[in-house]
C-alpha positions in Angstrom: 0.0 0.0 0.0 2.9 2.4 0.6 5.0 1.4 -2.4 7.9 0.1 -0.4 7.5 -3.7 -1.0 10.0 -3.9 -3.9 12.7 -2.5 -1.6 12.6 -5.0 1.2 13.0 -8.7 1.7 10.5 -10.6 3.9 11.6 -13.8 5.6 9.3 -16.3 7.3 10.4 -19.1 9.6 9.0 -21.4 12.4 8.6 -25.1 12.0 9.0 -25.1 8.2 9.7 -28.7 7.1 8.1 -29.2 3.6 7.8 -27.6 0.2 4.2 -26.9 1.0 5.3 -24.8 4.0 7.4 -22.8 1.6 4.5 -22.2 -0.8 2.2 -21.1 2.0 4.9 -18.7 3.2 5.3 -17.3 -0.3 1.5 -16.8 -0.8 1.4 -14.9 2.5 4.1 -12.6 1.2 7.5 -14.0 2.1 10.4 -14.6 -0.3 13.0 -16.1 2.1 12.3 -19.2 4.2 14.1 -20.2 7.3 14.6 -23.9 8.0 16.2 -25.0 11.3 14.8 -28.2 12.9 14.4 -30.2 9.8 18.0 -29.7 8.5 19.3 -30.4 12.0 17.5 -33.7 12.1 18.9 -34.5 8.6 22.3 -33.9 10.0 21.8 -36.5 12.8 19.9 -34.7 15.6 17.6 -37.0 17.5 15.7 -34.2 19.4 16.9 -35.1 22.9 16.3 -31.5 24.0 19.5 -31.3 26.0 21.3 -28.7 23.8 21.9 -26.4 26.8 23.5 -29.1 28.9 26.5 -29.9 26.7 25.5 -33.6 26.7 24.2 -34.0 23.1 24.5 -37.8 22.5 25.0 -37.4 18.7 27.8 -34.7 19.0 26.0 -31.7 17.6 25.2 -29.3 20.5 28.3 -29.9 22.5 31.9 -28.9 23.0 32.9 -32.2 24.7 35.5 -34.0 22.4 34.2 -37.5 23.2 30.7 -36.5 22.2 31.7 -34.6 19.1 33.3 -37.8 17.8 29.9 -39.3 17.5 28.7 -36.7 14.9 28.3 -38.5 11.6 26.4 -35.9 9.6 27.6 -34.7 6.2 26.9 -31.6 4.1 25.5 -33.8 1.3 22.6 -34.9 3.6 21.4 -31.3 3.9 21.9 -30.7 0.2 19.8 -33.7 -0.7 17.1 -32.6 1.7 16.8 -29.2 0.1 16.8 -30.7 -3.4 13.7 -32.6 -2.4 12.2 -29.4 -0.9 12.8 -27.6 -4.1 11.2 -30.4 -6.2 8.1 -30.3 -4.0 8.0 -26.5 -4.3 8.1 -26.8 -8.1 5.2 -29.3 -8.0 3.0 -27.0 -6.0 3.9 -24.0 -8.3 2.9 -26.0 -11.3 -0.4 -27.0 -9.7 -1.1 -23.3 -9.1 -0.2 -22.4 -12.6 2.8 -20.4 -11.6 6.2 -20.4 -13.2 8.4 -19.1 -10.4 8.5 -18.5 -6.7 8.4 -14.7 -7.4 5.0 -15.1 -9.0 3.7 -16.8 -5.9 4.9 -14.1 -3.4 1.9 -12.2 -2.0 -0.8 -14.2 -3.8 -2.9 -14.7 -0.7 -5.9 -15.0 -3.0 -4.7 -18.5 -4.0 -5.0 -19.7 -0.4 -8.0 -21.8 0.5 -8.4 -20.7 4.1 -12.0 -21.5 4.6 -11.6 -24.9 6.3 -9.2 -23.3 8.8 -11.3 -20.2 9.4 -14.5 -22.2 9.9 -12.9 -24.7 12.3 -14.1 -24.4 15.9 -10.6 -23.9 17.2 -10.3 -20.7 15.2 -13.5 -19.2 16.5 -13.2 -15.5 17.2 -9.9 -15.1 15.2 -10.0 -12.5 12.4 -7.5 -13.4 9.7 -8.7 -10.7 7.2 -5.6 -8.5 7.4 -3.4 -11.5 6.7 -5.4 -13.0 3.8 -6.4 -9.8 2.0 -4.2 -8.7 -0.9 -3.9 -5.0 -0.6 -4.3 -2.7 -3.6 -1.3 -0.5 -4.5 -1.3 2.9 -6.2 2.4 2.6 -7.0 2.5 -0.4 -9.4 5.4 -2.0 -7.5 6.4 -5.6 -7.5 5.3 -7.9 -4.6 8.9 -9.1 -4.1 12.2 -7.4 -3.7 13.5 -6.1 -7.1 15.8 -3.2 -6.2 18.1 -2.3 -3.4 17.5 0.5 -0.9 19.7 3.6 -0.9 20.8 3.8 2.8 22.7 7.0 2.2 26.0 5.5 3.0 27.7 7.6 0.3 27.0 10.7 2.5 28.2 9.0 5.7 30.6 11.1 7.9 33.2 8.3 7.7 34.0 9.3 4.2 35.5 12.6 5.5 38.2 10.7 7.3 38.4 7.3 5.7 40.9 8.3 3.0 43.0 10.3 5.5 43.2 7.1 7.7 44.0 4.8 4.8 47.8 5.1 5.2 47.4 4.1 8.9 45.5 1.0 7.8 48.2 0.1 5.3 51.4 0.9 7.2 50.3 1.9 10.8 51.2 5.6 10.3 49.6 7.5 13.2 46.9 9.9 12.3 44.7 12.4 14.2 41.8 14.5 13.1 39.1 16.9 14.5 35.6 16.8 13.1 32.1 18.2 13.7 29.3 15.7 14.3 25.5 16.0 14.4 22.8 13.6 15.5 22.0 12.6 11.9 25.5 11.1 11.6 24.8 7.5 12.7 27.2 4.6 13.1 30.2 6.9 12.9 33.4 4.9 12.8 31.8 1.7 11.5 32.9 2.1 7.9 36.4 2.8 9.1 36.4 -0.2 11.4 35.1 -2.4 8.5 38.0 -1.3 6.3 40.5 -2.0 9.1 39.1 -5.5 9.6 39.1 -6.2 5.9 42.8 -5.4 5.7 44.1 -6.3 9.1 41.7 -9.0 10.2 40.8 -9.5 13.9 44.2 -8.2 15.1 43.4 -4.6 14.2 46.0 -1.9 14.6 48.5 -1.0 17.3 47.0 0.9 20.2 46.6 4.7 19.4 47.2 4.5 15.7 44.1 6.4 14.7 42.7 9.1 16.9 39.5 11.0 15.9 38.1 13.8 17.9 34.4 14.8 17.4 32.5 17.8 18.7 28.7 17.9 18.7 25.8 15.5 19.2 26.4 12.0 17.9 23.6 10.0 16.3 22.8 6.3 17.1 25.5 3.7 17.2 28.5 6.0 17.5 31.7 3.9 17.5 29.8 0.6 16.7 32.1 -2.4 16.0 35.3 -0.2 16.2 38.4 -2.5 16.3 41.6 -2.2 18.1 43.9 0.7 17.3 41.1 3.3 16.9 40.3 6.0 19.5 37.2 8.0 19.1 36.8 11.0 21.4 33.5 12.9 21.6 33.0 16.3 23.2 29.3 16.5 23.4 26.6 13.8 23.8 25.5 10.6 22.1 22.3 8.8 21.3 21.4 5.1 21.9 23.7 2.1 21.1 26.9 4.0 21.7 29.8 1.5 21.2 27.5 -1.3 20.0 29.6 -4.4 19.3 32.8 -2.6 20.2 35.6 -4.9 19.1 38.8 -3.6 20.7 38.6 0.2 20.1 38.7 3.0 22.6 35.8 5.4 23.1 35.8 8.5 25.3 32.9 10.9 25.8 32.7 14.0 27.9 30.8 17.3 27.9 32.0 20.2 25.7 34.9 22.2 27.2 32.6 25.2 27.6 29.9 23.4 29.5 29.1 24.7 33.0 27.0 21.9 34.5 28.2 19.1 36.8 28.8 16.2 34.4 28.4 13.5 36.9 24.8 14.6 37.6 23.7 14.8 33.9 22.8 12.3 31.2 25.4 12.3 28.4 24.5 9.2 26.4 21.4 7.1 25.7 20.2 3.5 26.2 21.8 0.1 25.4 25.4 1.3 25.4 28.0 -1.3 24.5 25.4 -3.9 23.5 27.3 -7.0 22.6 30.7 -5.5 22.9 33.6 -8.0 22.7 36.6 -5.9 23.7 38.0 -2.4 24.1 37.8 0.4 26.6 35.1 3.0 27.2 35.3 6.1 29.4 32.1 8.1 29.9 32.0 11.3 32.0 28.4 11.5 32.9 25.4 9.3 33.4 23.7 7.1 30.7 20.3 5.5 30.1 19.0 1.9 30.6 20.5 -1.5 29.7 24.1 -0.4 29.9 26.5 -3.1 28.8 23.8 -5.6 27.9 25.5 -8.8 26.6 29.0 -7.3 27.0 31.5 -10.1 26.7 34.9 -8.4 27.0 34.9 -4.6 27.0 36.1 -2.6 30.0 33.9 0.4 30.7 33.5 3.2 33.3 30.5 5.5 33.7 29.2 7.9 36.3 25.6 6.5 36.6 23.3 4.1 34.8 19.6 3.5 34.5 17.7 0.2 34.9 18.9 -3.2 33.9 22.7 -2.4 33.9 25.0 -5.3 32.9 22.0 -7.4 31.8 23.1 -10.8 30.3 26.7 -9.8 30.6 29.2 -12.6 30.0 32.6 -11.0 30.3 34.6 -7.8 30.7 34.6 -5.3 33.6 32.2 -2.4 34.3 32.7 0.4 36.8 29.8 2.6 37.9 30.8 5.7 39.8 27.2 6.8 40.5 23.6 5.7 41.0 22.1 2.6 39.3 18.6 1.8 38.4 16.7 -1.3 39.4 17.4 -4.9 38.3 21.2 -4.5 37.9 23.0 -7.7 36.9 19.9 -9.6 35.7 21.1 -12.7 33.8 24.7 -11.8 34.3 26.7 -15.0 34.0 30.3 -13.6 33.5 32.5 -10.6 33.9 32.7 -8.3 37.0 31.1 -5.0 37.9 32.2 -2.5 40.5 29.5 -0.1 41.9 30.2 3.0 44.0 27.6 2.8 46.8 28.3 5.3 49.6 24.6 5.5 50.4 24.3 1.7 50.8 21.3 1.5 48.5 22.6 -0.9 45.9 21.4 -4.0 47.8 17.9 -3.0 46.9 18.7 -2.4 43.3 20.6 -5.4 42.0 19.1 -8.7 40.9 20.5 -11.5 43.2 19.3 -14.4 41.1 22.7 -15.1 39.5 25.2 -12.7 41.2 26.4 -11.8 44.6 27.3 -8.3 45.9 30.5 -8.5 48.0 33.4 -6.3 49.2 36.6 -5.7 47.2 39.8 -7.7 47.8 43.3 -6.2 47.5 43.6 -7.1 43.8 40.2 -5.5 43.1 41.2 -2.3 44.8 44.5 -2.0 42.9 42.9 -2.5 39.5 39.9 -0.3 40.3 42.1 2.6 41.6 44.2 2.5 38.4 41.1 2.3 36.1 39.4 5.3 37.8 42.6 7.3 37.6 42.8 6.5 33.9 39.2 7.7 33.6 40.2 11.0 35.2 43.1 11.4 32.8 41.0 10.6 29.7 37.9 12.7 30.6 39.1 15.2 33.2 36.5 13.9 35.6 36.5 15.7 39.0 34.6 12.7 40.4 37.4 10.4 39.5 40.0 12.7 41.0 38.1 13.0 44.3 37.7 9.2 44.6 41.4 8.5 43.9 42.6 11.2 46.2 40.7 9.7 49.1 41.1 6.1 48.0 41.5 4.4 51.4 38.1 5.6 52.4 36.2 5.4 49.1 37.4 1.9 48.4 35.2 0.8 51.3 32.2 2.2 49.5 32.5 0.0 46.4 30.6 -3.2 45.9 31.8 -6.0 43.7 29.1 -7.7 41.6 30.3 -11.3 40.9 28.4 -14.0 39.0 28.3 -17.2 41.0 28.9 -19.4 37.9 31.8 -17.2 36.9 33.4 -17.5 40.3 33.1 -21.3 40.2 34.8 -21.4 36.8 37.6 -19.1 38.0 38.2 -21.3 41.0 38.2 -24.5 38.9 40.7 -22.9 36.6 43.0 -21.9 39.5 42.9 -25.4 41.0 43.5 -27.1 37.6 46.5 -25.0 36.9 47.9 -25.6 40.4 47.4 -29.4 40.1 48.6 -29.6 36.5 45.2 -30.8 35.1 43.5 -29.9 31.9 42.0 -26.4 32.4 39.3 -27.0 29.7 38.1 -30.2 31.3 38.0 -28.5 34.7 36.0 -25.6 33.3 33.5 -27.9 31.6 33.1 -29.9 34.8 32.5 -26.7 36.8 30.0 -25.4 34.2 28.0 -28.6 34.7 27.7 -27.9 38.4 
């Protein structure tokens, strides 16, 4: 109805097992079809439903070497399965008088839905919006025929990509200052992509590329940035700051001319460092909800977070120098968080289902003091300076958030190394409880 259908690809999935399922999905408007369970069974799965226990008896959903030896699936099995699916699809297309799958897409008028609609189990369900073929004023195709223009040619990255190219090739240090606005999204991602294409996962030496931005950054500033890139932002940022960070260094602080107390103000949005795998982030100010969700390796410091901080975190280290919202640490199975809690209110705000809140030990204090001092040097944070200057007292006001499963794995690793046993075997044994 809005003339956009020829620019998007619609995929359907969920218990698809036959060619007929593909045809029904096509008639309802999809042109891609997701198969999962059926190809898995073809590969040897016997549906034991123990995928999450690492005890798969046919060696598919497991990392245990002895069980993996039992896997006897071959790619040819899956190939043959889909050849039969394709043959059945062609038979159904021929029966409908259609010559290709593209002709079937969106032809809901060819579905005989009456038996299902009239069935007593479907009483009260209105399927009109699904089964009606909408009229279009735009004369566009019912399937994807052209690519969208996402505006990448005008991305801010192009202003510094060529300047940084020598750094990518021969590690020549480079630094630039740029202006940024909130329509500039995913800044740094095209640069990171080019670095990864040339350098692979190793990235560049630390500090090779330093880019300083002034203004208000759009969504996903610094997303997926690899090692060797430092992005500094004097201003503020929208949601998904540092999404998928892969080794880079991100620093955000208020403009030099700002008069407000940064530690009391919001400087960045929600879901910061979602799925980050590595790198360092220094944030002078508070941020929104779901900070460091699914972080698996980045080290980050911030001066306050909203609800659901460190949700589903599996690795890395997080330092919060200010208030937290509710439900901190929900689903957190790895990594460590340190929360400054002088008012002793954190006990009412974290989720104790998988983590414990405990005092710092000597190693924690040493690492934390150094990291807060680094935060002060990177951002000029007065809060960091105050905490470090009075460290003996303020160290007592920090709470360490430690996942119970992670502690068990660390202890198993320590004992295995001391006894000369296999660390991998010890970790797997600890993971199984």
